[in-house]
C-alpha positions as CSV (number, residue, x, y, z in Angstrom):
1,M,-11.9,-3.4,5.6
2,T,-12.6,-6.9,4.5
3,K,-11.2,-7.0,1.0
4,V,-8.6,-5.1,-1.2
5,G,-8.3,-5.4,-4.9
6,A,-5.2,-4.8,-6.8
7,F,-4.2,-5.1,-10.5
8,E,-0.7,-5.4,-11.6
9,V,0.0,-4.5,-15.2
10,L,1.8,-7.4,-16.9
11,Y,4.1,-5.2,-19.1
12,D,5.5,-1.9,-17.7
13,V,8.3,-0.1,-19.5
14,Y,8.1,3.2,-17.5
15,P,10.9,4.3,-15.2
16,G,10.6,2.7,-11.8
17,A,8.8,-0.4,-13.0
18,Q,10.9,-2.8,-11.0
19,E,10.3,-0.8,-7.8
20,R,6.5,-0.7,-8.3
21,H,6.4,-4.4,-8.9
22,S,8.5,-5.1,-5.8
23,T,6.2,-2.8,-3.8
24,C,3.1,-4.7,-5.1
25,R,4.6,-8.0,-4.0
26,E,5.4,-6.4,-0.6
27,L,1.8,-5.1,-0.3
28,G,0.4,-8.5,-1.1
29,A,2.6,-10.1,1.6
30,L,1.6,-7.6,4.2
31,L,-2.1,-8.2,3.4
32,A,-1.6,-12.0,3.5
33,E,-0.1,-11.6,7.0
34,D,-3.1,-9.4,8.0
35,R,-0.8,-6.5,8.6
36,R,-3.3,-3.9,7.5
37,E,-1.8,-0.9,9.1
38,A,1.6,-1.5,7.4
39,A,-0.2,-2.2,4.1
40,F,-2.1,1.0,4.4
41,E,1.0,3.0,5.0
42,L,2.9,1.4,2.2
43,F,0.1,2.1,-0.2
44,M,-0.1,5.7,0.8
45,R,3.6,6.1,0.2
46,L,3.2,4.5,-3.2
47,A,0.5,7.0,-4.0
48,G,2.8,9.9,-3.1
49,T,1.2,10.9,0.2
50,P,3.5,13.0,2.4
51,E,4.8,11.3,5.6
52,E,3.0,13.9,7.8
53,M,-0.3,12.9,6.3
54,I,0.4,9.2,6.6
55,A,1.2,9.7,10.3
56,Q,-1.9,11.7,10.9
57,A,-4.1,9.1,9.1
58,S,-2.5,6.2,10.9
59,S,-3.1,7.8,14.3
60,S,-6.7,8.7,13.7
61,P,-9.6,6.4,14.7
62,R,-11.1,4.5,11.8
63,G,-14.3,2.5,11.6
64,G,-14.1,-1.2,10.9
65,D,-10.7,-1.9,12.7
């Protein structure tokens, strides 16, 4: 993976908005530090992926790494 695009909505009134914004900042920091594996896992958690599936995906071989 060479690039990731993200869009953060400027105005969010829905429950959990602060947590989502914090997570977006954390994701940006991980990508800036080139910690792609940690960024992948954080994104998958944000998307609601079960931990078992995240562990399986993290341990499987992927092209481009």
